[in-house]
TIVO-2410 file (N, C-alpha, C; in nm, 3 decimals):
# residues 105
REC num residu      c1      c2      c3 atome chaine
REC   1      M  -0.914  -2.156   3.425     N      A
REC   1      M  -0.799  -2.066   3.351    CA      A
REC   1      M  -0.724  -2.194   3.275     C      A
REC   2      A  -0.709  -2.277   3.185     N      A
REC   2      A  -0.628  -2.344   3.112    CA      A
REC   2      A  -0.539  -2.283   3.038     C      A
REC   3      C  -0.605  -2.157   2.982     N      A
REC   3      C  -0.541  -2.110   2.861    CA      A
REC   3      C  -0.391  -2.039   2.928     C      A
REC   4      A  -0.378  -2.001   3.065     N      A
REC   4      A  -0.282  -1.931   3.119    CA      A
REC   4      A  -0.169  -1.967   3.066     C      A
REC   5      T  -0.138  -2.106   3.041     N      A
REC   5      T   0.001  -2.182   3.039    CA      A
REC   5      T   0.030  -2.203   2.872     C      A
REC   6      K  -0.086  -2.224   2.814     N      A
REC   6      K  -0.113  -2.287   2.673    CA      A
REC   6      K  -0.195  -2.179   2.586     C      A
REC   7      L  -0.134  -2.156   2.483     N      A
REC   7      L  -0.228  -2.110   2.369    CA      A
REC   7      L  -0.335  -2.147   2.370     C      A
REC   8      C  -0.447  -2.079   2.366     N      A
REC   8      C  -0.575  -2.154   2.353    CA      A
REC   8      C  -0.588  -2.209   2.197     C      A
REC   9      G  -0.681  -2.288   2.195     N      A
REC   9      G  -0.699  -2.368   2.103    CA      A
REC   9      G  -0.587  -2.395   1.980     C      A
REC  10      I  -0.478  -2.390   2.039     N      A
REC  10      I  -0.376  -2.438   1.914    CA      A
REC  10      I  -0.272  -2.589   1.943     C      A
REC  11      N  -0.314  -2.658   1.858     N      A
REC  11      N  -0.260  -2.791   1.863    CA      A
REC  11      N  -0.122  -2.788   1.878     C      A
REC  12      D  -0.117  -2.865   1.992     N      A
REC  12      D   0.033  -2.910   2.043    CA      A
REC  12      D   0.134  -2.908   1.934     C      A
REC  13      S   0.120  -3.010   1.862     N      A
REC  13      S   0.211  -3.063   1.746    CA      A
REC  13      S   0.238  -2.958   1.671     C      A
REC  14      L   0.139  -2.848   1.633     N      A
REC  14      L   0.128  -2.737   1.559    CA      A
REC  14      L   0.216  -2.639   1.606     C      A
REC  15      L   0.232  -2.611   1.730     N      A
REC  15      L   0.295  -2.509   1.811    CA      A
REC  15      L   0.463  -2.560   1.812     C      A
REC  16      S   0.470  -2.720   1.851     N      A
REC  16      S   0.624  -2.721   1.865    CA      A
REC  16      S   0.691  -2.735   1.704     C      A
REC  17      R   0.592  -2.751   1.599     N      A
REC  17      R   0.667  -2.784   1.473    CA      A
REC  17      R   0.722  -2.585   1.426     C      A
REC  18      F   0.614  -2.510   1.505     N      A
REC  18      F   0.622  -2.396   1.452    CA      A
REC  18      F   0.769  -2.327   1.548     C      A
REC  19      E   0.788  -2.415   1.673     N      A
REC  19      E   0.894  -2.357   1.774    CA      A
REC  19      E   1.030  -2.401   1.703     C      A
REC  20      A   0.990  -2.522   1.638     N      A
REC  20      A   1.151  -2.589   1.641    CA      A
REC  20      A   1.182  -2.530   1.515     C      A
REC  21      T   1.080  -2.472   1.375     N      A
REC  21      T   1.146  -2.393   1.310    CA      A
REC  21      T   1.205  -2.239   1.315     C      A
REC  22      G   1.217  -2.217   1.427     N      A
REC  22      G   1.220  -2.095   1.474    CA      A
REC  22      G   1.199  -1.938   1.400     C      A
REC  23      A   1.072  -1.980   1.339     N      A
REC  23      A   0.985  -1.898   1.236    CA      A
REC  23      A   1.003  -1.768   1.265     C      A
REC  24      K   1.019  -1.680   1.220     N      A
REC  24      K   1.006  -1.537   1.249    CA      A
REC  24      K   0.885  -1.470   1.194     C      A
REC  25      V   0.854  -1.367   1.273     N      A
REC  25      V   0.722  -1.323   1.229    CA      A
REC  25      V   0.740  -1.236   1.123     C      A
REC  26      S   0.800  -1.178   1.083     N      A
REC  26      S   0.831  -1.108   0.950    CA      A
REC  26      S   0.954  -1.083   0.927     C      A
REC  27      K   1.034  -1.087   0.809     N      A
REC  27      K   1.130  -1.026   0.722    CA      A
REC  27      K   1.117  -0.933   0.634     C      A
REC  28      K   1.167  -0.845   0.644     N      A
REC  28      K   1.175  -0.745   0.512    CA      A
REC  28      K   1.295  -0.789   0.420     C      A
REC  29      R   1.204  -0.806   0.305     N      A
REC  29      R   1.253  -0.879   0.188    CA      A
REC  29      R   1.313  -0.730   0.113     C      A
REC  30      D   1.197  -0.636   0.112     N      A
REC  30      D   1.191  -0.544   0.031    CA      A
REC  30      D   1.228  -0.382   0.115     C      A
REC  31      V   1.340  -0.361   0.124     N      A
REC  31      V   1.395  -0.248   0.178    CA      A
REC  31      V   1.348  -0.125   0.112     C      A
REC  32      V   1.291  -0.047   0.154     N      A
REC  32      V   1.257   0.113   0.134    CA      A
REC  32      V   1.376   0.198   0.147     C      A
REC  33      K   1.442   0.269   0.062     N      A
REC  33      K   1.538   0.373   0.052    CA      A
REC  33      K   1.468   0.485  -0.004     C      A
REC  34      L   1.413   0.592   0.078     N      A
REC  34      L   1.349   0.716  -0.025    CA      A
REC  34      L   1.465   0.800  -0.034     C      A
REC  35      S   1.500   0.879  -0.138     N      A
REC  35      S   1.561   0.999  -0.150    CA      A
REC  35      S   1.487   1.113  -0.096     C      A
REC  36      T   1.555   1.218  -0.102     N      A
REC  36      T   1.509   1.367  -0.043    CA      A
REC  36      T   1.385   1.406  -0.146     C      A
REC  37      D   1.417   1.405  -0.272     N      A
REC  37      D   1.277   1.430  -0.368    CA      A
REC  37      D   1.172   1.324  -0.365     C      A
REC  38      E   1.176   1.212  -0.305     N      A
REC  38      E   1.101   1.110  -0.344    CA      A
REC  38      E   1.012   1.136  -0.225     C      A
REC  39      R   1.078   1.175  -0.078     N      A
REC  39      R   1.036   1.214   0.048    CA      A
REC  39      R   0.953   1.310   0.030     C      A
REC  40      K   0.980   1.423  -0.037     N      A
REC  40      K   0.924   1.558  -0.007    CA      A
REC  40      K   0.792   1.546  -0.139     C      A
REC  41      R   0.831   1.433  -0.215     N      A
REC  41      R   0.697   1.400  -0.327    CA      A
REC  41      R   0.584   1.360  -0.244     C      A
REC  42      L   0.638   1.249  -0.143     N      A
REC  42      L   0.473   1.172  -0.091    CA      A
REC  42      L   0.462   1.271   0.018     C      A
REC  43      E   0.515   1.343   0.087     N      A
REC  43      E   0.485   1.451   0.163    CA      A
REC  43      E   0.386   1.559   0.121     C      A
REC  44      E   0.407   1.624   0.011     N      A
REC  44      E   0.311   1.711  -0.076    CA      A
REC  44      E   0.192   1.620  -0.118     C      A
REC  45      L   0.201   1.515  -0.151     N      A
REC  45      L   0.087   1.441  -0.199    CA      A
REC  45      L   0.009   1.416  -0.090     C      A
REC  46      I   0.045   1.370   0.046     N      A
REC  46      I  -0.041   1.381   0.135    CA      A
REC  46      I  -0.087   1.504   0.180     C      A
REC  47      R  -0.009   1.590   0.173     N      A
REC  47      R  -0.040   1.735   0.243    CA      A
REC  47      R  -0.156   1.816   0.168     C      A
REC  48      K  -0.150   1.783   0.025     N      A
REC  48      K  -0.282   1.823  -0.055    CA      A
REC  48      K  -0.386   1.790  -0.056     C      A
REC  49      G  -0.365   1.639  -0.063     N      A
REC  49      G  -0.498   1.576  -0.015    CA      A
REC  49      G  -0.602   1.570  -0.122     C      A
REC  50      K  -0.533   1.590  -0.250     N      A
REC  50      K  -0.647   1.616  -0.366    CA      A
REC  50      K  -0.620   1.418  -0.459     C      A
REC  51      S  -0.543   1.385  -0.383     N      A
REC  51      S  -0.516   1.234  -0.445    CA      A
REC  51      S  -0.611   1.135  -0.385     C      A
REC  52      S  -0.617   1.010  -0.444     N      A
REC  52      S  -0.699   0.917  -0.418    CA      A
REC  52      S  -0.679   0.880  -0.266     C      A
REC  53      G  -0.774   0.814  -0.179     N      A
REC  53      G  -0.721   0.771  -0.048    CA      A
REC  53      G  -0.629   0.655  -0.073     C      A
REC  54      K  -0.609   0.545  -0.148     N      A
REC  54      K  -0.536   0.485  -0.155    CA      A
REC  54      K  -0.372   0.507  -0.178     C      A
REC  55      K  -0.355   0.629  -0.298     N      A
REC  55      K  -0.264   0.691  -0.301    CA      A
REC  55      K  -0.170   0.731  -0.205     C      A
REC  56      Q  -0.278   0.791  -0.108     N      A
REC  56      Q  -0.238   0.856   0.033    CA      A
REC  56      Q  -0.180   0.748   0.118     C      A
REC  57      L  -0.264   0.639   0.136     N      A
REC  57      L  -0.201   0.542   0.240    CA      A
REC  57      L  -0.084   0.488   0.168     C      A
REC  58      K  -0.060   0.454   0.048     N      A
REC  58      K   0.055   0.448   0.027    CA      A
REC  58      K   0.174   0.494   0.053     C      A
REC  59      A   0.151   0.638   0.023     N      A
REC  59      A   0.224   0.725   0.068    CA      A
REC  59      A   0.310   0.734   0.224     C      A
REC  60      R   0.192   0.742   0.291     N      A
REC  60      R   0.205   0.713   0.424    CA      A
REC  60      R   0.283   0.585   0.460     C      A
REC  61      I   0.244   0.494   0.400     N      A
REC  61      I   0.331   0.332   0.439    CA      A
REC  61      I   0.480   0.365   0.407     C      A
REC  62      L   0.521   0.409   0.262     N      A
REC  62      L   0.634   0.455   0.218    CA      A
REC  62      L   0.713   0.530   0.314     C      A
REC  63      L   0.643   0.619   0.356     N      A
REC  63      L   0.726   0.753   0.439    CA      A
REC  63      L   0.749   0.685   0.601     C      A
REC  64      R   0.695   0.565   0.627     N      A
REC  64      R   0.704   0.504   0.763    CA      A
REC  64      R   0.802   0.387   0.768     C      A
REC  65      A   0.815   0.344   0.643     N      A
REC  65      A   0.875   0.220   0.576    CA      A
REC  65      A   1.049   0.243   0.548     C      A
REC  66      D   1.083   0.398   0.523     N      A
REC  66      D   1.165   0.431   0.484    CA      A
REC  66      D   1.318   0.408   0.583     C      A
REC  67      E   1.402   0.350   0.516     N      A
REC  67      E   1.513   0.299   0.605    CA      A
REC  67      E   1.643   0.415   0.606     C      A
REC  68      N   1.621   0.512   0.530     N      A
REC  68      N   1.729   0.604   0.564    CA      A
REC  68      N   1.757   0.656   0.670     C      A
REC  69      P   1.864   0.724   0.695     N      A
REC  69      P   1.853   0.777   0.843    CA      A
REC  69      P   1.735   0.873   0.873     C      A
REC  70      L   1.692   0.949   0.794     N      A
REC  70      L   1.569   1.035   0.837    CA      A
REC  70      L   1.420   0.967   0.846     C      A
REC  71      G   1.410   0.846   0.818     N      A
REC  71      G   1.327   0.781   0.794    CA      A
REC  71      G   1.288   0.692   0.923     C      A
REC  72      P   1.169   0.663   0.975     N      A
REC  72      P   1.159   0.573   1.100    CA      A
REC  72      P   1.199   0.466   1.116     C      A
REC  73      K   1.188   0.392   0.961     N      A
REC  73      K   1.226   0.250   0.980    CA      A
REC  73      K   1.128   0.141   1.030     C      A
REC  74      W   1.005   0.177   1.029     N      A
REC  74      W   0.910   0.087   1.106    CA      A
REC  74      W   0.894  -0.042   1.023     C      A
REC  75      N   0.843  -0.116   1.100     N      A
REC  75      N   0.808  -0.290   1.022    CA      A
REC  75      N   0.643  -0.290   1.016     C      A
REC  76      D   0.649  -0.374   0.897     N      A
REC  76      D   0.494  -0.368   0.866    CA      A
REC  76      D   0.383  -0.407   0.989     C      A
REC  77      P   0.406  -0.482   1.075     N      A
REC  77      P   0.305  -0.471   1.173    CA      A
REC  77      P   0.290  -0.327   1.231     C      A
REC  78      Q   0.407  -0.251   1.258     N      A
REC  78      Q   0.389  -0.136   1.352    CA      A
REC  78      Q   0.324  -0.056   1.263     C      A
REC  79      I   0.349  -0.046   1.112     N      A
REC  79      I   0.301   0.059   1.011    CA      A
REC  79      I   0.143   0.026   0.965     C      A
REC  80      S   0.080  -0.104   0.992     N      A
REC  80      S  -0.051  -0.132   0.955    CA      A
REC  80      S  -0.157  -0.096   1.084     C      A
REC  81      E  -0.068  -0.118   1.212     N      A
REC  81      E  -0.161  -0.079   1.335    CA      A
REC  81      E  -0.154   0.059   1.362     C      A
REC  82      A  -0.061   0.155   1.310     N      A
REC  82      A  -0.081   0.340   1.312    CA      A
REC  82      A  -0.176   0.379   1.194     C      A
REC  83      L  -0.169   0.283   1.095     N      A
REC  83      L  -0.258   0.317   0.968    CA      A
REC  83      L  -0.391   0.259   0.960     C      A
REC  84      G  -0.393   0.173   1.037     N      A
REC  84      G  -0.525   0.081   1.039    CA      A
REC  84      G  -0.544   0.007   0.935     C      A
REC  85      T  -0.438  -0.072   0.867     N      A
REC  85      T  -0.445  -0.145   0.740    CA      A
REC  85      T  -0.399  -0.281   0.783     C      A
REC  86      Y  -0.380  -0.371   0.700     N      A
REC  86      Y  -0.307  -0.510   0.681    CA      A
REC  86      Y  -0.142  -0.520   0.683     C      A
REC  87      P  -0.081  -0.586   0.738     N      A
REC  87      P   0.060  -0.601   0.715    CA      A
REC  87      P   0.073  -0.632   0.579     C      A
REC  88      I  -0.010  -0.720   0.505     N      A
REC  88      I   0.013  -0.764   0.379    CA      A
REC  88      I   0.000  -0.652   0.286     C      A
REC  89      M  -0.057  -0.564   0.278     N      A
REC  89      M  -0.073  -0.419   0.233    CA      A
REC  89      M   0.047  -0.356   0.231     C      A
REC  90      C   0.095  -0.352   0.363     N      A
REC  90      C   0.257  -0.288   0.357    CA      A
REC  90      C   0.382  -0.357   0.287     C      A
REC  91      A   0.349  -0.494   0.319     N      A
REC  91      A   0.446  -0.567   0.231    CA      A
REC  91      A   0.428  -0.529   0.079     C      A
REC  92      R   0.328  -0.531   0.056     N      A
REC  92      R   0.259  -0.510  -0.125    CA      A
REC  92      R   0.356  -0.398  -0.153     C      A
REC  93      V   0.322  -0.279  -0.052     N      A
REC  93      V   0.350  -0.125  -0.118    CA      A
REC  93      V   0.536  -0.173  -0.112     C      A
REC  94      R   0.575  -0.235  -0.032     N      A
REC  94      R   0.736  -0.220  -0.018    CA      A
REC  94      R   0.783  -0.287  -0.140     C      A
REC  95      Q   0.729  -0.375  -0.185     N      A
REC  95      Q   0.726  -0.494  -0.324    CA      A
REC  95      Q   0.742  -0.414  -0.405     C      A
REC  96      Q   0.630  -0.336  -0.446     N      A
REC  96      Q   0.620  -0.272  -0.566    CA      A
REC  96      Q   0.707  -0.125  -0.568     C      A
REC  97      F   0.755  -0.045  -0.480     N      A
REC  97      F   0.806   0.020  -0.456    CA      A
REC  97      F   0.967  -0.005  -0.497     C      A
REC  98      A   1.001  -0.127  -0.433     N      A
REC  98      A   1.119  -0.236  -0.466    CA      A
REC  98      A   1.156  -0.246  -0.629     C      A
REC  99      Q   1.017  -0.282  -0.661     N      A
REC  99      Q   1.049  -0.329  -0.827    CA      A
REC  99      Q   1.003  -0.244  -0.925     C      A
REC 100      G   0.962  -0.134  -0.885     N      A
REC 100      G   0.924  -0.046  -0.991    CA      A
REC 100      G   0.927   0.088  -0.953     C      A
REC 101      G   0.992   0.160  -0.845     N      A
REC 101      G   1.028   0.258  -0.779    CA      A
REC 101      G   0.855   0.360  -0.746     C      A
REC 102      M   0.873   0.481  -0.765     N      A
REC 102      M   0.779   0.584  -0.733    CA      A
REC 102      M   0.666   0.525  -0.836     C      A
REC 103      D   0.666   0.550  -0.941     N      A
REC 103      D   0.577   0.505  -1.049    CA      A
REC 103      D   0.460   0.410  -1.034     C      A
REC 104      A   0.560   0.305  -0.978     N      A
REC 104      A   0.473   0.167  -0.977    CA      A
REC 104      A   0.375   0.194  -0.865     C      A
REC 105      V   0.403   0.257  -0.766     N      A
REC 105      V   0.316   0.261  -0.645    CA      A
REC 105      V   0.207   0.366  -0.697     C      A
***
């Protein structure tokens, strides 16, 4: 069990460079803050179920990413695990919302 003390397959120099930079797993650059109306609109979109699966997934991502006091404030890895998608998808949806609002998503 040589892998008990070291990460299997990772070059020591690469690992030391990663540790030296103090790299973080994920930084939220695009903060999602939904208004009450936006939250209701997204919840209704999911409840009706008449929109495409992609739109419903984006709505679920935004609801979980909401940073308002009513929102759960989940990070991208938490959201992706719960919804069965990739963290990069969550980051893209956050970015689209931050740049263009509800209509961009």
